[in-house]
C-alpha positions in Angstrom: -0.2 -11.7 -28.1 2.8 -9.0 -28.8 4.7 -7.5 -26.4 2.6 -4.0 -27.7 -1.3 -5.3 -27.9 -0.3 -6.5 -23.9 1.2 -3.2 -22.5 -2.1 -2.2 -24.9 -4.3 -4.8 -22.5 -2.6 -3.9 -19.2 -2.4 0.0 -19.6 -5.8 -0.7 -19.5 -5.8 -2.8 -16.5 -3.6 -0.3 -14.7 -5.6 2.9 -15.4 -8.7 1.3 -14.2 -8.5 -1.1 -12.0 -4.8 -1.0 -10.1 -4.5 2.9 -10.1 -8.2 3.5 -8.6 -6.6 1.2 -6.1 -3.3 2.2 -5.4 -4.2 5.6 -4.8 -6.4 5.3 -2.3 -3.4 3.8 -0.2 -1.3 6.9 -1.0 0.8 5.2 -4.1 1.2 4.4 -7.7 2.1 2.3 -11.2 3.7 2.5 -14.1 4.1 0.6 -16.4 8.2 0.9 -18.1 8.9 -2.2 -20.2 6.8 -5.1 -22.0 10.1 -7.6 -23.3 9.4 -11.1 -24.5 5.6 -11.0 -22.5 7.6 -9.8 -18.8 5.3 -6.9 -17.7 8.0 -4.1 -15.9 6.2 -1.6 -13.3 8.4 0.6 -11.0 5.9 1.3 -8.2 5.2 5.1 -6.7 4.4 7.6 -4.4 3.7 5.4 -1.3 3.7 2.2 -2.5 8.0 2.7 -3.0 9.7 2.0 -1.2 6.8 0.3 1.3 7.6 -2.8 3.5 4.3 -4.7 1.5 5.7 -3.5 -2.6 6.6 -7.4 -3.3 3.5 -8.3 -2.1 1.3 -5.9 -3.8 3.2 -6.3 -6.8 3.6 -10.4 -6.4 -0.2 -10.9 -5.0 -2.5 -8.1 -6.4 -1.1 -6.2 -9.5 0.3 -10.0 -10.9 -2.3 -11.7 -10.6 -4.3 -10.3 -11.8 -2.3 -9.6 -15.0 -2.2 -13.2 -15.1 -6.2 -13.5 -14.7 -6.7 -10.8 -17.4 -3.6 -11.3 -19.6 -2.9 -14.4 -19.9 0.2 -14.0 -22.6 2.5 -12.3 -19.3 4.8 -14.5 -18.5 6.0 -11.9 -15.4 5.4 -9.2 -13.6 8.8 -7.4 -12.8 9.6 -4.6 -9.7 11.3 -1.3 -11.4 11.0 0.1 -8.4 14.2 2.0 -6.7 13.2 0.9 -3.8 15.9 2.3 -1.5 15.0 5.8 -3.5 
């Protein structure tokens, strides 16, 4: 898959599956970019600066995206957690 195809697939999963789960905790996520099959995601709202953000990113979002879009190499947290 190209980065554009990965982006399209990830956007659909983010909108349909990930966003509702994060919203239930007052948070959200936005795709920043996809480069070389690496997906850069910025957490928002209650997820920004949350102690569980790393676990959410790696054990939740990355696991789900790799399962549904096997061409995804890695999900990288692009969030400024200090902001």
